[in-house]
C-alpha positions as CSV (number, residue, x, y, z in Angstrom):
1,M,67.3,165.5,137.6
2,D,68.1,162.1,136.4
3,R,65.9,159.7,138.0
4,V,67.4,156.4,139.1
5,F,65.4,153.2,140.6
6,V,67.2,151.2,143.5
7,T,65.5,147.6,144.0
8,R,66.3,147.2,147.2
9,M,67.5,149.6,150.3
10,I,71.4,149.5,150.3
11,P,74.1,150.9,152.5
12,E,73.5,154.3,153.3
13,S,76.8,155.3,151.9
14,G,75.7,154.9,148.3
15,I,72.3,156.3,148.9
16,K,73.6,159.4,150.2
17,M,76.2,159.8,147.2
18,M,73.0,159.5,144.7
19,K,70.7,161.5,146.6
20,G,73.3,164.2,146.1
21,A,73.2,164.0,142.4
22,L,69.9,162.0,141.1
23,D,66.3,161.5,141.7
24,V,66.3,158.5,143.7
25,R,63.4,155.9,144.0
26,I,64.1,152.9,146.3
27,W,61.9,149.7,146.6
28,E,61.4,149.7,150.9
29,N,60.3,146.3,151.1
30,K,62.6,143.5,152.2
31,M,61.1,141.1,149.9
32,P,62.6,141.6,146.4
33,P,60.7,143.3,143.8
34,S,58.8,141.4,141.0
35,K,60.0,141.8,137.3
36,K,56.5,143.4,137.0
37,E,57.0,145.7,139.9
38,I,60.8,146.6,138.9
39,I,59.4,147.7,135.2
40,E,56.4,149.7,136.6
41,R,59.0,151.4,139.5
42,S,61.5,152.2,136.5
43,K,59.2,153.7,134.2
44,G,60.9,157.3,133.7
45,C,64.2,156.4,135.1
46,V,67.5,156.6,133.2
47,G,69.3,154.4,135.9
48,L,68.7,151.2,137.4
49,V,70.5,150.0,140.6
50,S,69.9,146.1,140.5
51,L,70.6,143.4,142.8
52,L,72.0,139.3,141.6
53,S,68.1,138.2,142.7
54,D,66.3,140.6,140.2
55,P,65.6,139.4,136.5
56,I,67.2,142.0,134.5
57,D,66.3,140.5,130.9
58,A,65.5,141.7,127.4
59,E,62.0,141.9,127.9
60,L,62.5,144.1,131.2
61,M,64.8,146.4,129.2
62,G,62.4,146.5,126.2
63,C,59.8,148.2,128.4
64,L,62.2,150.9,129.8
65,D,63.0,153.3,127.0
66,D,64.8,155.8,129.2
67,L,67.5,153.2,130.7
68,K,71.1,154.1,130.0
69,V,72.8,152.1,132.7
70,I,72.2,149.2,134.8
71,S,74.6,149.6,138.1
72,Q,74.7,145.9,139.7
73,Y,75.1,145.5,143.5
74,A,77.4,142.7,143.0
75,V,80.6,141.4,141.3
76,G,78.6,138.7,139.4
77,Y,75.9,139.7,136.7
78,D,74.4,136.3,135.6
79,N,71.0,137.7,136.2
80,I,71.5,140.5,133.6
81,D,71.2,139.8,129.9
82,V,74.6,141.9,129.2
83,Q,74.2,141.1,125.0
84,A,70.5,142.3,125.2
85,A,71.7,145.6,127.4
86,T,74.6,146.2,124.7
87,E,72.5,146.1,121.6
88,R,70.1,148.7,123.4
89,G,73.0,151.2,124.3
90,I,72.7,150.4,128.0
91,I,75.8,150.6,130.1
92,V,76.3,147.3,132.6
93,T,78.3,148.0,135.6
94,N,79.1,145.6,138.7
95,T,81.6,146.0,141.7
96,P,84.5,143.6,141.3
97,G,87.5,143.6,143.6
98,V,85.8,144.9,146.6
99,L,84.5,141.7,148.3
100,T,87.6,139.5,147.3
101,E,89.2,139.4,150.9
102,T,85.5,139.2,152.6
103,T,84.4,136.3,150.4
104,A,87.8,134.4,151.2
105,D,87.5,134.5,154.7
106,L,84.1,133.1,154.4
107,T,85.4,130.6,152.3
108,W,87.7,129.9,155.3
109,A,85.0,129.8,157.7
110,L,83.3,127.1,155.7
111,I,86.6,124.9,155.5
112,M,87.1,125.0,159.0
113,A,83.4,124.6,160.1
114,A,82.8,121.8,157.4
115,S,86.4,120.2,158.4
116,R,85.9,120.1,162.3
117,R,82.1,119.4,161.9
118,I,81.4,123.0,163.8
119,G,77.9,122.8,163.0
120,E,77.1,119.4,163.8
121,A,79.1,120.2,167.1
122,E,77.0,123.0,168.2
123,R,73.5,121.2,167.2
124,F,74.8,118.5,169.4
125,V,75.3,121.1,172.4
126,R,71.8,122.7,171.8
127,R,70.2,119.5,172.0
128,G,71.5,118.3,175.2
129,D,73.3,115.3,173.8
130,W,76.7,116.5,175.1
131,K,76.6,113.8,178.0
132,V,80.2,112.8,178.3
133,A,82.8,115.7,179.1
134,W,85.2,114.3,176.6
135,G,85.0,111.3,174.6
136,P,87.8,109.6,171.9
137,Q,85.6,109.0,169.2
138,M,83.2,112.1,169.6
139,L,82.4,114.2,166.5
140,L,86.0,113.3,164.8
141,G,86.6,115.8,161.9
142,N,89.4,116.2,159.2
143,D,92.8,118.0,159.8
144,I,93.4,121.3,158.0
145,F,96.8,121.4,158.7
146,G,98.9,119.9,156.2
147,A,96.2,119.0,153.8
148,T,96.0,119.6,150.0
149,L,93.7,122.3,148.9
150,G,92.4,122.4,145.6
151,I,91.1,125.6,143.9
152,I,89.0,125.4,141.0
153,G,89.4,128.9,139.3
154,L,92.3,131.2,140.3
155,G,90.5,134.3,140.0
156,R,91.2,137.1,142.6
157,I,88.9,135.2,145.0
158,G,90.8,132.0,144.6
159,E,94.2,133.8,145.1
160,A,92.7,135.4,148.2
161,V,91.7,131.7,149.3
162,A,95.1,130.4,148.4
163,R,97.0,133.1,150.1
164,R,95.3,132.0,153.7
165,S,96.6,128.5,153.1
166,E,100.1,129.5,153.8
167,G,99.7,129.4,157.8
168,F,98.5,126.3,157.5
169,E,101.3,124.7,155.6
170,M,99.1,123.1,152.6
171,R,99.9,122.1,149.5
172,V,97.9,123.7,147.1
173,L,96.7,122.6,143.6
174,Y,94.6,124.9,141.2
175,T,93.2,124.9,138.0
176,T,92.4,128.0,135.6
177,R,91.8,128.9,132.0
178,S,95.1,130.5,131.4
179,S,98.3,131.4,132.8
180,N,98.8,135.0,134.0
181,E,100.5,137.5,136.7
182,R,98.4,136.0,139.2
183,T,98.9,132.3,138.9
184,E,102.9,133.4,138.5
185,R,102.8,135.2,141.8
186,V,100.5,132.1,143.7
187,E,103.0,129.4,142.2
188,K,106.3,131.4,143.2
189,E,105.2,132.4,146.9
190,L,103.1,129.5,147.6
191,N,104.7,126.8,145.6
192,A,101.1,126.0,144.2
193,T,101.1,123.6,141.3
194,R,98.7,124.1,138.2
195,V,96.9,120.8,137.4
196,D,94.4,119.5,135.1
197,L,90.6,119.3,136.8
198,D,90.7,115.2,137.0
199,T,94.3,115.5,138.8
200,L,92.9,118.2,141.2
201,L,89.8,116.1,142.3
202,Q,91.5,113.1,143.0
203,E,94.3,114.5,145.1
204,S,92.7,117.3,147.3
205,D,91.6,116.8,150.7
206,I,89.7,120.0,150.5
207,I,88.4,121.3,147.0
208,S,86.8,124.9,146.8
209,I,85.5,126.2,143.7
210,H,85.6,129.9,142.4
211,V,84.0,130.1,139.0
212,P,81.7,132.4,137.3
213,L,78.2,131.2,135.9
214,T,78.6,130.6,132.4
215,N,77.2,128.5,129.8
216,E,80.3,126.5,129.9
217,T,80.3,126.2,133.9
218,R,76.8,125.6,134.6
219,G,76.5,122.0,136.1
220,F,80.4,122.2,135.9
221,I,80.6,119.8,139.0
222,G,78.3,116.7,138.7
223,K,78.3,112.8,139.7
224,R,81.2,112.3,137.6
225,E,83.5,114.9,139.3
226,F,82.0,114.0,142.9
227,A,83.4,110.1,142.3
228,M,86.4,111.0,141.4
229,M,87.4,113.2,144.8
230,K,88.7,111.3,147.6
231,K,86.6,109.3,150.2
232,G,86.1,111.8,153.1
233,S,86.8,115.1,151.1
234,I,85.8,118.1,151.8
235,F,83.6,120.3,149.1
236,I,83.0,124.0,149.5
237,N,81.2,126.3,147.0
238,T,80.9,130.2,147.8
239,S,80.9,131.0,143.6
240,R,77.1,130.3,142.2
241,G,75.1,127.3,142.8
242,A,74.3,126.3,139.6
243,V,77.7,125.4,138.9
244,V,77.0,122.5,140.8
245,D,74.8,119.6,140.2
246,E,72.9,119.8,143.4
247,R,71.6,116.2,143.1
248,A,74.5,114.6,142.7
249,L,76.0,116.6,145.9
250,V,73.4,115.3,147.9
251,E,73.9,111.7,146.7
252,S,77.8,112.3,147.7
253,L,77.1,113.5,150.9
254,K,74.4,110.7,151.9
255,S,76.6,108.1,150.6
256,G,79.5,109.4,152.8
257,H,82.0,109.3,149.6
258,L,81.9,113.0,150.2
259,G,83.0,113.8,153.9
260,A,81.1,117.3,154.3
261,A,80.6,120.1,152.2
262,G,80.0,124.0,153.1
263,L,77.9,126.2,150.9
264,D,77.0,129.8,151.0
265,V,75.2,129.4,147.3
266,F,72.3,127.1,146.0
267,Q,70.6,126.5,142.7
268,N,67.4,128.1,144.2
269,E,67.7,131.1,146.4
270,P,66.5,131.0,148.8
271,I,66.7,127.5,149.5
272,H,63.4,125.6,149.3
273,M,62.6,123.8,152.7
274,D,61.9,120.5,151.0
275,N,65.5,120.6,149.9
276,P,67.4,117.3,150.9
277,L,70.4,119.2,151.9
278,L,68.4,120.6,155.1
279,K,68.1,117.4,156.4
280,L,71.9,116.3,156.1
281,E,74.2,116.5,159.0
282,N,77.5,116.8,157.1
283,V,77.0,120.1,155.2
284,V,77.3,123.8,156.5
285,L,74.7,125.8,155.1
286,V,74.9,129.6,155.1
287,P,72.6,132.3,152.9
288,H,75.1,133.7,150.5
289,I,76.6,135.9,152.7
290,G,80.3,135.9,151.0
291,S,80.3,139.8,151.0
292,A,78.3,140.5,154.0
293,S,80.8,142.3,156.3
294,F,79.7,146.3,157.3
295,A,82.9,147.3,155.5
296,T,82.5,145.5,152.1
297,R,78.7,146.2,151.7
298,S,79.1,149.8,152.4
299,K,82.1,150.1,149.6
300,M,80.0,148.1,147.1
301,S,77.3,150.6,147.7
302,T,79.6,153.6,147.1
303,M,81.0,151.8,144.0
304,V,77.2,151.2,142.8
305,A,76.7,155.0,143.3
306,E,79.9,156.1,141.6
307,N,79.2,153.9,138.5
308,V,75.3,155.2,137.9
309,I,76.7,158.8,138.6
310,T,79.5,158.5,136.2
311,A,78.0,156.7,133.6
312,L,74.8,159.6,133.6
313,K,77.4,162.2,133.2
314,G,78.2,160.7,130.0
315,E,81.7,159.5,131.3
316,R,83.2,156.0,131.3
317,P,82.1,154.5,134.5
318,P,85.3,152.6,136.6
319,N,83.7,149.2,136.6
320,I,81.6,148.7,133.2
321,V,81.0,144.9,132.2
322,N,80.3,145.9,128.5
323,P,82.8,148.6,127.3
324,E,82.0,148.0,123.7
325,V,78.5,149.5,124.3
326,L,80.5,153.0,124.2
327,N,82.1,152.4,121.0
328,N,78.5,151.8,119.6
329,E,77.5,155.7,120.8
């Protein structure tokens, strides 16, 4: 029976599927395995189920001669050297689509929390600082209704975030690499407008970024971009931490030029306890939970199982990242 190593305990739905067809080894610890431990546990395995925190690079693959498929438990796969996998004839898969709506929900939770200072207000109550029942100047925030929402990257999640703005009667601006059915649909249904990045930064009250991490997007939003944003505007990131220059973000939040931020992702995860973001009141910080609903994580698990089982049967997996690898067989 084909052997597969799973680098973390994922929801039972996928584990059950894999155990019905494969010899499954699972890393049982809550802390992730090191690269060395992944190599040791994956010896003799033809399949590897990985997470975003796992460093799946060329060196690791070079130590695993039997590896045929890497099934990523995430939509993103910037932790995997896909080119090296393709060169070695290894199939790479991911879990797209299923987490779109759940991540859009979390994005809106951050928009609301950052705009209305929910984190600050909750800490205010818990510290015992609430001394007056109602104060005219107490914890004033920004209106969402009727505001201008700027979406950087109109992929699946960007579109889902845009759709949720309709109930708030927002003006929607967006940037994207190319026009397609999605952009046409959003423009028609939401009266959204495609603009260049500078225009979006200058005119938006709330900015939400939804781009993948690539060489082109690393550090995409930095000192220049934050300076162009409206004074008091809100910045939301549920994509990848490295697309933002974190130092520039901190400076903008400290100066008050940026009104607030809501962050699900960071340059280093888990966040270091000396990170200056932890000392700022005007930022909402959550630990990379964009897809963290029971239903979504379970569906991701079954998708991972289906991808690895199908690939090891010699068939085309439903969510292949590097289809060109099949042409080299």
